[in-house]
C-alpha positions as CSV (number, residue, x, y, z in Angstrom):
1,M,-5.2,-32.7,27.7
2,A,-1.6,-31.5,27.4
3,Q,-2.5,-29.5,24.3
4,L,-5.4,-28.0,26.3
5,L,-3.1,-26.8,29.0
6,D,-0.6,-25.5,26.5
7,S,-3.4,-23.5,24.8
8,W,-4.4,-22.1,28.2
9,L,-0.8,-21.1,28.9
10,R,-0.5,-19.3,25.5
11,V,-3.5,-17.0,26.2
12,A,-3.0,-16.5,30.0
13,P,-1.8,-13.1,31.0
14,D,1.1,-12.8,33.5
15,D,-1.4,-12.1,36.3
16,G,-5.2,-12.7,36.4
17,L,-7.3,-14.9,34.3
18,P,-7.2,-15.4,30.5
19,D,-10.2,-14.1,28.5
20,K,-12.5,-16.8,27.4
21,A,-12.9,-15.0,24.1
22,L,-9.3,-15.9,23.3
23,F,-10.0,-19.6,23.6
24,D,-11.8,-21.6,20.9
25,P,-12.8,-25.2,21.8
26,L,-12.9,-26.0,18.1
27,D,-9.1,-25.7,18.2
28,H,-9.2,-29.1,19.9
29,P,-11.3,-31.3,17.7
30,K,-10.1,-34.6,19.2
31,L,-10.7,-33.4,22.7
32,L,-14.0,-31.6,22.0
33,P,-16.2,-34.7,22.8
34,R,-14.7,-34.7,26.3
35,M,-14.7,-30.9,26.9
36,W,-16.9,-28.9,29.2
37,I,-17.5,-25.3,30.2
38,Y,-19.1,-24.3,33.5
39,E,-19.9,-20.7,34.4
40,L,-19.9,-19.5,38.1
41,M,-23.3,-18.1,39.0
42,P,-23.2,-14.4,40.1
43,D,-24.0,-15.3,43.7
44,R,-21.2,-17.9,43.7
45,S,-23.5,-20.6,45.0
46,D,-23.2,-22.9,42.0
47,F,-21.9,-23.5,38.5
48,V,-24.0,-23.8,35.3
49,C,-22.9,-26.1,32.4
50,R,-22.6,-24.1,29.2
51,L,-20.9,-26.8,27.0
52,S,-20.8,-30.5,27.4
53,G,-19.2,-32.8,24.8
54,E,-20.8,-35.9,23.3
55,E,-18.7,-38.4,25.2
56,I,-19.8,-36.8,28.5
57,R,-23.4,-37.0,27.4
58,H,-22.9,-40.7,26.5
59,V,-21.2,-41.6,29.8
60,W,-23.8,-39.8,31.9
61,G,-26.8,-40.7,29.8
62,Q,-28.0,-37.1,29.4
63,T,-26.8,-33.7,28.3
64,N,-25.4,-31.6,31.1
65,K,-25.8,-28.4,29.2
66,G,-27.9,-25.9,31.2
67,M,-27.8,-28.0,34.3
68,T,-26.2,-26.8,37.6
69,L,-23.4,-28.7,39.4
70,S,-25.7,-29.1,42.4
71,R,-28.2,-30.9,40.2
72,L,-25.6,-33.1,38.6
73,S,-23.9,-34.0,41.9
74,S,-25.2,-35.9,44.9
75,P,-25.5,-33.6,48.0
76,Q,-22.4,-35.2,49.7
77,H,-20.3,-34.7,46.5
78,F,-21.5,-31.2,45.5
79,R,-19.9,-29.4,48.5
80,P,-16.3,-30.6,47.9
81,G,-16.6,-30.2,44.2
82,H,-18.1,-26.7,44.5
83,R,-15.3,-25.7,46.9
84,R,-12.6,-27.1,44.6
85,W,-14.0,-25.3,41.5
86,L,-14.6,-22.0,43.4
87,Y,-10.9,-22.1,44.5
88,C,-10.0,-22.7,40.8
89,V,-11.7,-19.6,39.6
90,T,-10.9,-17.3,42.5
91,A,-7.3,-18.2,43.5
92,P,-7.0,-18.7,40.4
93,A,-5.6,-22.2,40.1
94,V,-5.3,-25.0,37.6
95,L,-6.6,-28.3,38.8
96,L,-5.8,-31.8,37.7
97,G,-8.1,-34.3,39.4
98,R,-9.2,-37.9,39.6
99,S,-12.4,-39.4,41.0
100,I,-14.3,-42.6,41.0
101,E,-17.8,-42.1,39.6
102,Q,-20.9,-44.2,40.1
103,E,-18.5,-46.9,41.5
104,R,-18.0,-47.9,37.8
105,F,-15.2,-45.9,36.3
106,V,-12.4,-43.5,37.0
107,V,-12.5,-40.0,35.5
108,H,-9.5,-37.7,35.2
109,R,-10.2,-34.0,34.8
110,L,-8.2,-30.9,33.9
111,S,-9.9,-27.7,35.0
112,L,-8.8,-24.3,33.7
113,P,-10.0,-20.9,35.0
114,F,-11.2,-18.2,32.6
115,T,-13.0,-14.9,32.7
116,D,-14.8,-12.7,30.2
117,S,-15.0,-9.0,29.5
118,T,-17.8,-8.6,32.0
119,G,-15.9,-10.3,34.8
120,R,-17.8,-13.6,34.8
121,R,-15.8,-16.6,35.8
122,Y,-15.7,-19.9,33.9
123,L,-14.0,-23.3,34.2
124,I,-13.1,-24.9,30.9
125,G,-11.8,-28.4,31.0
126,A,-11.8,-32.0,29.8
127,S,-12.6,-35.3,31.3
128,R,-10.9,-38.6,30.4
129,Y,-12.9,-41.7,31.3
130,D,-11.2,-44.9,32.3
131,F,-13.5,-48.0,32.5
132,D,-10.6,-50.4,33.0
133,H,-9.2,-49.2,36.3
134,I,-11.6,-49.0,39.3
135,D,-10.8,-48.3,42.9
136,P,-8.6,-51.1,44.4
137,Y,-10.7,-51.0,47.6
138,A,-14.0,-51.6,45.7
139,D,-14.2,-55.2,46.9
140,R,-13.9,-54.2,50.5
141,D,-16.1,-51.1,50.4
142,P,-18.1,-50.8,47.2
143,F,-19.7,-47.5,48.3
144,R,-16.4,-45.8,48.9
145,Y,-16.1,-42.5,47.0
146,S,-12.6,-41.5,46.1
147,Q,-11.6,-38.1,44.8
148,Y,-8.4,-36.1,44.8
149,A,-7.0,-33.1,42.9
150,V,-3.7,-31.4,42.5
151,A,-3.9,-27.6,42.4
152,V,-1.3,-25.2,41.1
153,R,-1.9,-21.5,41.4
154,A,-2.3,-20.1,37.9
155,V,0.2,-17.3,38.4
156,D,2.9,-19.8,39.5
157,L,2.3,-22.0,36.5
158,I,2.3,-19.1,34.0
159,R,5.4,-17.6,35.6
160,S,7.2,-21.0,35.4
161,A,6.2,-21.4,31.7
162,R,7.3,-17.9,30.8
163,D,10.6,-18.3,32.7
164,Q,11.3,-21.5,30.8
165,E,10.5,-19.8,27.5
166,D,12.9,-16.9,28.4
167,D,15.6,-19.5,29.2
168,G,15.2,-21.0,25.7
169,Q,13.5,-24.1,27.2
170,A,10.2,-25.6,26.2
171,A,7.1,-24.2,27.8
172,S,5.8,-26.1,30.8
173,S,2.9,-28.4,29.9
174,S,0.7,-30.9,31.7
175,R,3.4,-33.5,31.2
176,T,5.7,-31.5,33.5
177,W,3.7,-29.1,35.7
178,A,2.2,-31.7,38.0
179,A,5.7,-33.1,38.7
180,Q,7.0,-29.6,39.6
181,A,5.9,-28.7,43.1
182,S,4.8,-25.1,43.3
183,P,6.1,-23.4,46.5
184,R,2.8,-21.4,46.7
185,A,0.3,-24.1,45.6
């Protein structure tokens, strides 16, 4: 996922969103089975899956391609997920999140905002599934749903990476950005 964030930083303009045409998922062959692309619907009411990797299909037992977030999520989980993704594409912000799904596994997600030449908004990201670490409260409350995300405004992340490059330092990546508190996040 660090390479995915680094790729996003390379194509991101100083302000605004990077153009999806500058990003090729095939540049990340090892991550491709875990990658996904969702497009924000024109009325902003939902997101539609445009790409879903094979590992995601295997974990969920179906392909998500062509399905809406509202159809993939339970009603109580759709609203917070939709708000989080809407913030990601409109702020814009980069999200690093974790949730417990189906009370069986933990999923870590990196969500990156993009646009295209017509102004449509997209989230491109990757999910890493962890079947070994489940919510420590599961024994007390097996129906507990746990989700959190860290958001950094895209312009702050891009500016930080460019400032480091100008100073001769390595570009900020997912290994460092989450640890650096953004004053405007």
